[in-house]
C-alpha positions in Angstrom: 174.1 137.7 147.3 176.5 139.6 145.1 176.6 143.3 144.7 175.3 143.1 141.1 172.3 141.1 142.2 171.0 142.8 145.2 167.5 144.1 145.4 168.4 147.8 145.2 170.4 147.6 141.9 167.5 149.1 139.9 167.3 152.1 142.2 171.1 152.8 141.9 171.0 152.4 138.0 168.4 155.0 137.2 170.5 158.2 137.0 173.0 159.0 134.2 176.7 159.0 135.4 177.1 162.8 135.1 173.7 163.8 136.4 173.7 165.2 139.9 172.4 162.9 142.6 172.8 165.0 145.7 174.1 168.3 147.0 175.2 169.5 150.5 178.4 171.4 150.8 179.5 169.8 147.6 177.8 167.6 145.1 177.9 164.0 143.9 176.9 162.5 140.6 174.9 159.3 140.2 178.1 157.8 138.8 180.0 158.9 141.9 177.3 157.4 144.1 177.6 154.1 142.4 181.4 154.1 142.7 181.3 155.1 146.5 178.7 152.4 147.3 180.9 149.8 145.5 184.0 151.0 147.4 182.3 151.0 150.8 181.0 147.4 150.1 184.5 146.2 149.5 185.8 147.8 152.7 182.9 146.4 154.8 183.4 143.0 153.2 187.0 143.1 154.3 185.8 143.6 157.9 183.9 140.4 157.6 180.3 141.6 157.0 178.4 139.4 154.7 174.9 138.1 154.1 172.4 137.8 157.1 174.9 139.7 159.4 173.1 142.2 161.7 174.6 145.6 161.7 173.7 148.7 163.8 174.5 151.8 161.8 174.6 155.2 163.6 176.4 158.5 163.7 177.0 161.6 161.6 174.4 162.5 158.9 176.4 162.5 155.7 176.8 161.2 152.1 178.9 158.6 153.7 176.0 157.4 155.9 174.0 156.8 152.7 176.8 155.1 150.8 177.4 152.8 153.8 173.7 152.0 154.2 173.4 151.0 150.5 176.7 149.1 150.6 175.5 147.0 153.7 172.3 146.2 151.8 174.2 145.2 148.8 176.1 142.7 151.0 172.8 141.2 152.2 173.1 142.6 155.8 170.1 143.4 158.1 170.7 147.1 159.0 169.4 148.5 162.3 169.4 152.3 161.5 169.6 154.6 164.5 168.9 158.3 164.4 171.7 160.8 165.4 169.7 162.5 168.1 169.6 159.6 170.6 171.2 160.0 173.9 174.0 157.6 174.8 171.8 155.5 177.1 168.9 155.2 174.7 171.3 154.2 171.9 173.0 151.6 174.1 169.5 150.2 175.0 168.6 149.8 171.4 171.9 148.2 170.5 171.4 145.7 173.4 167.9 144.9 172.1 169.3 144.3 168.6 172.3 142.3 169.6 174.0 143.0 166.3 177.2 141.2 165.0 178.7 144.5 164.0 178.5 148.2 165.0 179.3 150.7 162.3 179.7 154.3 163.5 180.2 157.3 161.5 182.2 160.2 162.9 182.2 163.7 161.5 184.1 166.8 162.4 181.2 169.2 163.1 180.3 170.1 166.6 176.7 171.0 165.7 174.2 168.3 166.5 172.7 166.6 163.5 175.0 168.7 161.2 175.3 167.2 157.7 178.8 166.6 156.3 179.7 165.4 152.9 182.1 162.7 154.1 183.1 161.3 157.4 185.1 158.4 159.0 183.7 154.9 159.3 184.5 152.8 162.3 183.6 149.1 162.3 183.5 146.9 165.5 182.6 143.2 165.6 180.6 142.0 168.6 181.3 138.4 169.6 177.9 137.8 171.1 176.0 139.2 168.2 173.2 137.3 166.5 172.5 136.6 162.8 169.3 137.9 161.2 166.5 135.5 162.0 164.1 137.2 159.5 164.1 138.4 156.0 164.0 142.1 157.0 166.7 144.3 155.5 165.8 147.3 157.6 165.1 147.7 161.2 163.7 151.1 162.4 162.6 152.0 166.0 159.2 153.7 166.2 159.3 157.3 167.5 158.1 156.4 171.0 155.8 159.5 171.0 152.9 157.5 172.4 154.8 154.9 174.5 157.8 152.6 174.3 159.6 152.6 171.0 159.3 149.4 169.1 161.8 147.7 166.7 160.1 147.5 163.3 161.4 145.5 160.4 160.9 146.1 156.7 161.6 143.6 154.0 163.1 144.5 150.6 159.8 143.6 148.9 157.9 146.1 151.3 160.4 148.9 150.6 160.2 148.5 146.8 156.3 148.2 147.0 156.2 151.5 148.9 158.4 153.3 146.4 156.1 152.0 143.7 153.0 153.4 145.6 154.7 156.7 146.1 155.4 157.0 142.3 151.5 157.0 141.9 150.9 159.9 144.2 150.4 163.3 142.7 153.0 165.7 144.0 155.9 163.3 144.6 159.2 164.4 142.9 159.7 163.4 139.3 162.7 162.7 137.2 165.2 165.6 137.2 163.4 167.7 139.7 165.3 169.3 142.7 164.2 168.0 146.0 165.2 169.5 149.4 165.0 166.8 152.0 164.8 168.3 155.5 163.6 165.1 157.1 166.3 162.7 158.3 167.1 159.7 156.2 167.1 157.7 159.6 163.3 158.2 159.6 160.9 156.2 157.6 159.5 158.8 155.2 162.8 160.6 154.9 164.5 157.4 153.8 161.7 155.9 151.6 159.7 158.9 150.5 162.8 161.1 150.3 165.9 159.2 149.4 164.8 155.9 147.8 162.0 157.5 145.8 164.4 160.2 144.6 166.7 157.4 143.5 163.9 155.6 141.8 163.0 158.6 139.6 166.5 160.0 139.3 165.6 163.3 141.1 168.4 165.5 142.6 168.4 165.7 146.5 169.8 168.6 148.5 170.4 168.2 152.3 170.6 171.2 154.7 174.0 171.5 156.3 172.5 172.0 159.8 169.1 171.7 161.5 168.8 175.4 162.0 166.4 178.1 160.5 169.2 179.7 158.6 170.6 176.4 157.0 167.1 175.2 156.2 166.2 178.5 154.5 169.5 178.3 152.5 168.8 174.7 151.4 165.3 175.6 150.1 166.3 178.4 147.8 166.6 176.3 144.6 164.0 173.6 145.5 161.1 172.5 143.5 159.8 169.9 146.0 160.3 170.3 149.7 159.9 167.4 152.2 160.1 168.2 155.9 158.6 168.2 159.4 156.1 170.8 160.9 158.9 172.6 162.8 160.8 173.1 159.4 157.7 174.8 158.0 157.5 176.9 161.2 161.0 178.1 160.7 160.5 178.9 157.0 157.2 180.7 157.6 158.9 182.9 160.2 162.1 183.6 158.5 161.4 183.2 154.9 163.5 182.2 151.9 163.5 183.1 148.2 162.1 179.9 146.7 159.9 178.9 143.8 158.4 175.7 145.2 155.9 173.6 143.3 155.1 171.1 146.2 155.7 171.2 150.0 155.1 168.0 151.9 155.0 167.7 155.7 155.1 164.5 157.7 156.2 163.1 161.0 153.7 165.0 163.2 150.6 167.2 163.0 151.0 170.5 161.3 149.5 173.4 163.3 147.0 175.3 161.2 148.6 178.7 161.9 152.0 177.3 160.6 150.3 176.0 157.4 148.5 179.4 156.8 151.7 181.4 157.4 153.7 179.3 155.0 151.1 179.5 152.3 150.9 183.3 152.7 154.7 183.6 152.4 155.4 181.1 149.6 152.1 180.8 147.8 152.2 177.0 148.2 149.8 174.9 150.3 151.6 172.5 152.6 150.5 168.9 151.7 150.4 166.0 154.1 152.1 162.5 154.0 150.7 160.3 156.8 152.2 156.9 157.6 153.6 154.7 160.3 157.1 153.2 160.9 155.4 149.7 160.5 153.6 150.3 157.2 155.2 153.3 155.5 152.9 155.6 153.7 149.2 155.2 154.6 147.5 158.3 153.2 148.4 161.4 151.4 147.2 164.8 150.3 150.6 166.0 149.0 149.4 169.2 147.3 147.2 170.2 150.4 144.0 170.3 148.3 141.8 169.4 151.3 143.4 171.5 153.9 143.2 171.7 157.6 143.4 168.3 159.4 143.1 166.3 156.1 145.6 163.5 155.7 144.1 162.7 152.3 143.0 159.5 150.7 144.6 156.1 151.5 147.6 155.4 149.4 147.2 152.8 146.5 147.4 149.3 147.8 147.1 150.2 151.4 143.9 148.7 153.0 142.6 150.8 155.8 139.5 150.9 157.9 138.1 153.1 160.8 136.9 151.1 163.8 135.4 152.9 166.7 136.8 156.1 165.4 140.3 154.8 165.3 142.3 154.2 162.0 143.6 150.8 161.3 145.8 149.4 158.5 146.0 145.9 157.2 149.6 144.5 157.4 150.5 141.3 155.6 153.3 140.3 158.0 154.0 141.1 161.6 156.6 143.8 161.5 157.8 143.6 165.1 161.2 142.0 165.7 161.9 141.8 169.4 158.4 142.1 171.1 154.7 141.9 170.3 152.7 144.8 168.9 149.1 146.1 168.5 148.0 143.7 165.7 144.8 141.7 165.7 143.7 139.6 162.7 146.2 141.4 160.5 144.9 144.8 161.4 147.2 147.2 163.1 145.8 150.1 165.1 147.4 153.5 164.5 145.7 154.8 167.7 144.9 157.9 165.7 141.3 159.2 165.8 140.1 159.7 162.1 137.0 160.7 160.5 136.1 159.9 156.8 134.4 162.2 154.5 131.6 160.0 152.9 131.6 162.0 149.7 135.3 162.0 148.9 136.9 159.3 151.1 139.3 161.8 152.5 140.6 161.0 156.0 140.8 163.7 158.6 142.9 163.4 161.7 141.1 164.4 165.0 143.8 163.5 167.5 145.3 160.6 169.5 143.1 157.8 170.9 143.7 156.6 174.5 142.5 153.8 176.7 139.3 154.6 178.4 137.3 155.9 175.4 136.8 159.4 173.8 133.7 161.3 172.9 133.5 160.7 169.1 132.3 164.3 168.2 135.4 165.9 169.9 138.2 167.0 167.5 141.4 167.1 169.7 143.5 168.8 167.0 140.9 171.6 166.7 141.3 172.1 170.4 145.1 172.3 170.1 144.6 175.0 167.3 142.4 177.0 169.6 145.0 176.9 172.4 147.9 177.8 170.1 145.8 180.9 169.0 146.2 182.3 172.5 149.0 184.9 172.5 150.8 183.3 175.5 150.6 179.7 174.2 153.5 178.5 172.1 152.4 174.8 171.7 149.8 172.4 173.0 149.0 168.7 173.2 145.5 167.6 174.0 144.5 164.0 174.9 141.2 162.4 175.8 140.2 159.8 178.3 137.0 160.1 180.2 137.8 163.8 180.3 140.0 165.9 178.0 143.4 167.1 179.2 145.4 169.9 177.7 149.1 170.1 178.1 150.2 173.6 177.3 153.6 175.2 176.7 153.6 178.8 178.0 155.2 181.2 180.5 155.1 180.6 184.3 152.4 183.3 184.8 149.9 181.7 182.4 146.6 181.2 184.3 144.6 178.0 183.9 141.4 179.8 184.5 142.2 182.1 181.6 142.9 179.2 179.3 139.6 177.6 180.4 137.7 180.7 179.6 139.4 181.0 176.3 138.6 177.4 175.3 135.0 177.7 176.4 134.7 180.9 174.4 135.7 179.3 171.1 134.7 175.6 171.7 131.8 175.7 174.0 131.5 173.8 177.3 131.3 170.3 176.0 134.6 170.4 174.0 136.7 172.5 176.3 139.3 170.5 178.2 138.6 169.8 181.8 142.2 169.8 182.9 145.1 172.1 182.0 148.8 171.4 182.6 151.2 174.4 182.0 154.8 173.8 181.4 157.7 175.8 180.2 158.4 173.3 177.4 156.5 170.3 176.2 158.6 167.0 176.0 159.5 165.7 172.6 161.2 162.6 171.3 164.7 162.5 169.7 163.0 163.1 166.4 161.3 166.3 167.7 157.9 164.7 167.7 155.5 165.9 170.4 155.0 163.3 173.1 151.4 162.1 173.2 151.6 159.6 176.0 149.5 160.3 179.2 151.9 159.0 181.7 155.0 160.7 180.2 153.2 164.0 179.9 151.9 163.9 183.5 155.2 163.0 184.8 156.8 165.9 182.9 154.1 168.2 184.1 
């Protein structure tokens, strides 16, 4: 596979040489992007990386990170992309599971965790015991692990390009020449495909925040027309504010608390839209302009077959995406484990919470219970799960009383929907991506 014939060439060729591709501390043109990808490909080829090699890529978020990723793909390598927030033990475990032939580490000079730098050093190490790619996947992501063990998920070039094509059909996605601020990490599925690759496909300009802090995020949003981020980004912006003239604001990666969505809209005059998907499938449903509000995740994306079975959303996947272990797929249908309701008049999907083994009363909306709990003045966050009974895991001060929470929930929810158990902790556990953990055993152990 030559650099001129690789599957991503059409994405790289869209922007004019002098048009701005991306901004952080400095800026890079589309012409500069193409030159850097070619240069990195030549350097990596000199290290011996070629077609069907497996490569783990990790380290400092940067322009260099993107150049190296695209360069590895141009060489025909299978890239295992690791996020920067992983601890050393978790990172080593994923490297051991992947058994790559090469490790490519990016080292920057900032001490701030997850800080974005324009350029950084690239270190390549060959592993003698590494294995060649046994599948046609060009990308390997690990799922978030929010509901259990993280799984290695593979995506083929065809599936990535098909998703980019689906995204272009969605009302609210960035268009040619628009300014996009990408707060979501490019090591995550929607940040990479919905943010970076889609922006390349339409020749939009991307801005990256220099740090994952409220101040840096607010600064990065000032000249944005389209914003792509996670719920906590919208929480920061709603609280601190920024002078921005946004057209579209898209949230993904986790559930968006209603109070955060309302506060953001009040400050910026823009509804927060939803992009719902999984690591295995990419985008599944979307309401990017927030027309349906609340817990709506929109209609299924074009070309994504879905169904709701026993209250749980399932997605049809053409190929088994799991590389190193089995996963929850039966007859081609993959369970998302998310409780979803369907509006019969509009076909809009509404998220009701996370399913769990043991069953759940179909009428109960777990996310609505979380909203009620967060409305309590002493509660800063909440996760509600349902088995035969409903459990609430609540983030609040030590003196917060369970009986007070029980009375609060009964007041607004009634006796039937109010949680039966309450676990109060100083801080709820989160994954390396910042997603709330929604796994019974891990939450109970933490409590």
